[in-house]
C-alpha positions as CSV (number, residue, x, y, z in Angstrom):
1,X,-13.8,17.1,-30.5
2,X,-17.6,17.0,-30.5
3,X,-17.7,13.3,-29.7
4,X,-15.0,13.8,-27.0
5,X,-17.1,16.7,-25.6
6,X,-20.3,14.5,-25.6
7,X,-18.5,11.6,-24.0
8,X,-16.9,13.7,-21.3
9,X,-20.2,15.8,-20.8
10,X,-22.0,12.6,-20.1
11,X,-19.2,11.5,-17.6
12,X,-19.3,14.8,-16.0
13,X,-23.1,14.6,-15.4
14,X,-22.6,11.3,-13.8
15,X,-19.7,12.6,-11.7
16,X,-21.6,15.5,-10.5
17,X,-24.5,13.2,-9.4
18,X,-22.1,11.1,-7.5
19,X,-20.3,13.9,-6.1
20,X,-23.7,15.2,-4.5
21,X,-24.5,11.9,-3.1
22,X,-21.0,11.7,-1.5
23,X,-21.3,15.3,0.1
24,X,-24.7,14.6,1.2
25,X,-23.8,11.4,3.0
26,X,-20.5,12.7,4.4
27,X,-22.2,15.7,5.9
28,X,-25.0,13.8,7.3
29,X,-22.5,11.4,8.9
30,X,-20.6,14.4,10.1
31,X,-23.5,16.3,11.9
32,X,-25.4,13.2,13.3
33,X,-25.4,13.1,17.1
34,X,-26.0,9.9,18.9
35,X,-28.9,9.2,21.3
36,X,-30.2,6.1,22.9
37,X,-33.3,4.4,21.3
38,X,-35.3,1.0,21.7
39,X,-35.9,-1.5,19.3
40,X,-39.5,-2.1,18.5
41,X,-39.6,-4.5,15.5
42,X,-37.2,-5.7,13.1
43,X,-37.9,-7.5,9.7
44,X,-37.0,-7.6,6.0
45,X,-39.1,-5.7,3.5
46,X,-39.2,-7.3,0.1
47,X,-40.1,-5.5,-3.4
48,X,-41.1,-7.9,-6.0
49,X,-39.8,-7.2,-9.5
50,X,-41.4,-8.7,-12.8
51,X,-38.1,-7.9,-14.8
52,X,-35.5,-9.1,-12.4
53,X,-34.9,-10.5,-8.9
54,X,-36.8,-9.1,-5.8
55,X,-35.2,-6.6,-3.7
56,X,-34.8,-6.6,0.0
57,X,-34.1,-4.0,2.7
58,X,-33.7,-4.5,6.3
59,X,-36.4,-2.4,8.3
60,X,-35.8,-2.0,12.2
61,X,-38.5,0.1,13.7
62,X,-37.2,2.0,16.7
63,X,-38.2,4.9,19.0
64,X,-35.7,7.4,20.3
65,X,-36.1,10.8,22.4
66,X,-34.8,14.0,21.1
67,X,-35.7,17.5,22.4
68,X,-38.4,16.2,24.8
69,X,-40.2,14.4,21.7
70,X,-40.4,10.8,21.2
71,X,-39.8,9.9,17.4
72,X,-39.9,6.6,15.6
73,X,-37.8,5.4,12.5
74,X,-37.0,2.3,10.6
75,X,-33.9,3.4,8.5
76,X,-30.8,1.3,9.5
77,X,-28.3,2.8,7.3
78,X,-28.0,6.6,6.4
79,X,-29.3,5.9,2.8
80,X,-31.6,3.0,2.2
81,X,-29.5,0.0,0.7
82,X,-31.7,-2.7,-1.2
83,X,-30.1,-6.0,-2.3
84,X,-31.3,-9.2,-4.0
85,X,-29.8,-11.1,-0.9
86,X,-32.5,-11.6,1.5
87,X,-30.1,-13.6,3.7
88,X,-28.0,-10.6,4.0
89,X,-30.8,-8.3,5.1
90,X,-32.4,-10.9,7.5
91,X,-28.6,-11.0,9.1
92,X,-28.7,-7.3,9.4
93,X,-32.1,-7.1,11.0
94,X,-31.3,-9.8,13.3
95,X,-28.5,-7.6,15.0
96,X,-31.2,-5.7,16.8
97,X,-33.5,-7.6,19.0
98,X,-36.7,-6.3,20.0
99,X,-36.7,-4.4,23.1
100,X,-33.0,-3.9,23.3
101,X,-31.4,-0.5,23.7
102,X,-29.4,0.9,21.0
103,X,-27.6,3.9,19.7
104,X,-29.5,5.8,17.4
105,X,-27.8,8.6,15.1
106,X,-30.1,11.6,14.5
107,X,-29.6,14.5,12.1
108,X,-30.0,17.6,14.7
109,X,-31.4,19.6,11.8
110,X,-34.1,17.1,10.9
111,X,-35.1,14.9,13.9
112,X,-37.0,12.5,11.4
113,X,-33.8,11.6,9.8
114,X,-32.3,8.9,11.9
115,X,-30.1,5.7,11.2
116,X,-28.6,3.0,13.5
117,X,-25.2,2.4,11.6
118,X,-23.0,5.3,11.1
119,X,-21.2,3.8,8.2
120,X,-20.1,5.2,4.7
121,X,-21.9,3.3,1.7
122,X,-19.7,2.6,-1.2
123,X,-22.4,3.4,-3.9
124,X,-22.1,7.0,-4.1
125,X,-18.5,6.7,-4.6
126,X,-19.0,4.2,-7.3
127,X,-21.2,6.7,-9.0
128,X,-18.7,9.5,-8.6
129,X,-15.5,7.5,-9.6
130,X,-16.6,5.2,-12.5
131,X,-17.7,7.9,-14.8
132,X,-14.4,9.6,-14.4
133,X,-13.0,7.3,-17.0
134,X,-15.6,8.7,-19.6
135,X,-14.4,12.1,-18.7
136,X,-10.8,11.2,-19.1
137,X,-11.4,9.6,-22.6
138,X,-13.5,12.5,-23.6
139,X,-10.8,14.9,-22.5
140,X,-8.0,13.1,-24.2
141,X,-10.4,13.1,-27.6
142,X,-11.8,16.8,-27.1
143,X,-8.6,18.5,-25.8
144,X,-5.4,17.0,-27.2
145,X,-3.4,19.9,-26.2
146,X,-4.4,19.7,-22.7
147,X,-3.7,16.1,-22.2
148,X,-5.2,13.2,-20.5
149,X,-2.9,13.6,-17.4
150,X,-3.7,17.1,-16.8
151,X,-7.4,16.3,-17.0
152,X,-7.2,13.6,-14.5
153,X,-5.4,15.8,-12.1
154,X,-7.7,18.5,-12.5
155,X,-10.7,16.1,-11.9
156,X,-9.1,14.1,-9.2
157,X,-7.7,17.0,-7.0
158,X,-11.2,18.2,-5.7
159,X,-12.1,14.4,-4.8
160,X,-8.9,14.1,-3.0
161,X,-9.4,17.5,-1.2
162,X,-13.1,16.4,-0.2
163,X,-12.0,13.1,1.3
164,X,-9.5,15.2,3.4
165,X,-12.7,16.7,4.9
166,X,-14.5,13.3,5.7
167,X,-14.9,12.7,9.4
168,X,-13.4,9.1,9.2
169,X,-10.4,7.8,7.3
170,X,-10.7,7.2,3.8
171,X,-11.1,3.5,3.0
172,X,-8.1,1.9,1.5
173,X,-10.3,0.6,-1.4
174,X,-11.2,4.1,-2.4
175,X,-7.6,5.2,-2.2
176,X,-6.6,2.6,-4.5
177,X,-9.6,3.6,-6.9
178,X,-8.2,7.1,-7.3
179,X,-4.7,5.8,-7.5
180,X,-5.6,3.6,-10.3
181,X,-7.6,6.2,-12.1
182,X,-4.5,8.6,-12.0
183,X,-2.0,5.9,-13.1
184,X,-4.3,5.1,-16.1
185,X,-4.6,8.8,-17.0
186,X,-0.7,9.1,-16.7
187,X,0.1,6.0,-18.8
188,X,-2.2,7.2,-21.5
189,X,-0.3,10.6,-21.6
190,X,3.2,9.0,-21.8
191,X,2.0,6.8,-24.3
192,X,0.9,9.5,-26.7
C-alpha cells in the first residue's frame, strides 16, 4: 500500500497544480471586461536554448484606456504560450496590424493584466488530467477495498462540477478525456 500511496500522492500533487491553473484561467476569463485598444507593435520573441530547440512567443504591444488611465501591454493570450514553431507565432502576431483598433480583455481587478484573445489554453487541463491515471493506479494498489471505479468517480466528480461553472462550453476533446479516464477506471474495476 505504501507504493500505491506514493504513486497516488505524486499524481495528486500534479492534479492539484493543474486544478489551480485551470481555476486561475477560468476565473480570469470570466471576469475579464472588453475595452478598445490600438496595436503599437507586433513581433515574435525568441528564447534560445542550449539543450533543446529555441522557444518563441508572439508579442503584440498595444495600448488601452481603462478608468481614465492609458495602459500598455504585450500579452496576446491570458497565459503565455511558448512553442518551438516560429512560423506559428509569426502567424499569430500578423493577425494584429500596427495601428489597428482591437478589442482588449482586461482584468478589472488588475488593469495591468490584459490580453487580446479570450481563449482557453489546453495545457492546464493536461496538467490536471494526465496525472489522474497515476492517482487511479495508486488508489487501486493502496486501497483495494475502495476500488478504482469509486476512486475515479470521487476524483472526476469535482472536475465535472468545475466545468459546469466555466463561462464557455467545455470543449469536446476535454469531455472525451474525462469519459476515457472514467471508462479505464471502470474497466479495471470490473476486471478485478
